[in-house]
C-alpha positions, 0 to 999 in steps of 0.5 A, a space after each residue: 888138409 893142413 898141409 894143403 891149406 898152407 901150400 895154398 896160402 903160400 901161393 898167395 904171396 907171388 899172386 899179390 906180388 904180381 898184382 902189386 907190380 901191375 897196380 904200381 905200373 898202371 900209372 905209367 901204362 894208362 894214357 896221359 900221365 900222373 902229373 897231368 891228371 894231378 894238375 887237371 884235378 887241382 885245376 892248375 894250368 899244365 905248364 912245364 914248371 907245374 908238371 915238374 913241381 907235380 912229378 916232384 910232389 908225387 915222387 915220379 922223378 926219382 929211380 923206379 926201384 925206389 918209387 916201387 919200394 916206397 909205394 909197396 911199403 905203404 900199400 901193405 898198410 893200404 896206404 895209397 895217398 890222397 885222391 886226385 879229385 876228392 882229396 880224401 884218404 884213398 883207404 877210407 874212400 875204398 874201404 867205405 865203398 867196399 863196405 856198402 858193396 859188401 852189404 849189397 853182395 851179402 843181401 844178394 847172397 841171401 836171396 841166392 841161397 833162399 831161392 836157388 837151393 830150394 829150386 834146385 832141390 825140388 827140380 831134382 826130386 821132381 825132375 821132368 815134372 811140371 815143377 821142374 819145367 816151371 823152374 827151367 823156364 824161370 831159370 832161362 828167363 833169369 839168365 836172359 835178363 841182363 841187369 842193365 835191362 832188369 834194373 830199369 824195368 824194376 824201377 819202372 814198375 815197383 818205383 815209378 808206378 807202384 811206389 813201393 820202393 824209392 828210385 835211388 838212395 842208400 841206408 834202409 832195407 827198402 833201398 837194398 831190395 831192388 838192386 840186391 834182387 837185380 844183382 841176384 837174378 842171374 845167379 839164382 838162375 845159374 845156381 838152381 840149374 847147377 844144383 839140380 844137375 849135380 843132384 840128379 847126377 849124384 842120385 844115381 850113384 851106388 851109395 844112393 842105391 844101397 840107401 834106398 835098399 836099406 829102406 831109408 827115406 828119399 828125403 833123408 837120402 837127399 838131405 843127409 848125403 846127396 845134397 852135401 856132395 852136390 853142393 861142391 860145383 855150386 860152391 866152386 862157381 859161387 866162390 868165383 862169382 862172389 868175388 865179382 859181386 865184391 868187385 862191384 856190380 858198376 851197372 847196378 850201383 850206378 843205376 840205383 845210386 848205390 855208393 859202392 866200390 864199382 861205382 867209385 871205380 868207374 868214376 875214378 877211371 873217368 877222372 883218371 884218379 890214379 891213387 883211387 884206381 891203384 887202391 881199387 885194384 889192390 884191395 879187390 885182388 886181395 878179396 879175390 884171392 882170399 875168396 878163392 882160398 876159402 872156396 878151395 878149402 870149403 870144396 875140400 872139406 865137402 869132398 871126402 875123395 878130395 881130402 883123401 887124395 891130398 
């Protein structure tokens, strides 16, 4: 297990190196150029002299290797300079927005666990019965509701008509409920059915038959033995999806005016705020890599057969 963990950690280094190359080269790959975007954000007419001065200020007139080495040294410390548009430190802007998205993603994760795990277990225990059919219908409806459709519907019903929640804003639990539920619905549908199918598959395995023959109750078999193994597919899927949640569900954040990382990224792309975009790419890539690492380690810890094969 330790050897596998060290191997996975070492694999992070080349991945993050490639991410840094992409983020650095983004300034040169995107339409237009950084000098023009810098001048436009500052409201300065793009004359030849102004473009030359901007290139010098941004360090774009130096050799490419020198630029990358300096940029990478700063990026390791999450120093991406100042935003072209807000003139604030990119690190503070990105980490602040990321914290807000983490709050939203954490609340959504809590809803997913509270709802999807009982739904999956009950559907498996009562397979092909009324409860299972009802959960199947709910899962189908949940997976068929994109956030750009469900969000406005919830706003119309619970905000404008009933007045239970504020339409937009940030800072209280009432502001958190609707965007958190909007983000969680699709995942609830996915995980409940994934867990249900995994439970049914494992309940037909030989060790379950032996446990039943020994007179162990069905509840103990499911909760103490089958559920742990059945969580592996759901954990693997959740690890990938949690990275997407932390990257920011821009539609949800824009719809509910949630000051998260997805909303920040969309605004930065629109205004061609290159330092902010670079900061977003690096930080989110690190999160994706770490989440995948943790997911792999949890999967190995849950699966005895996988541990023995390492």
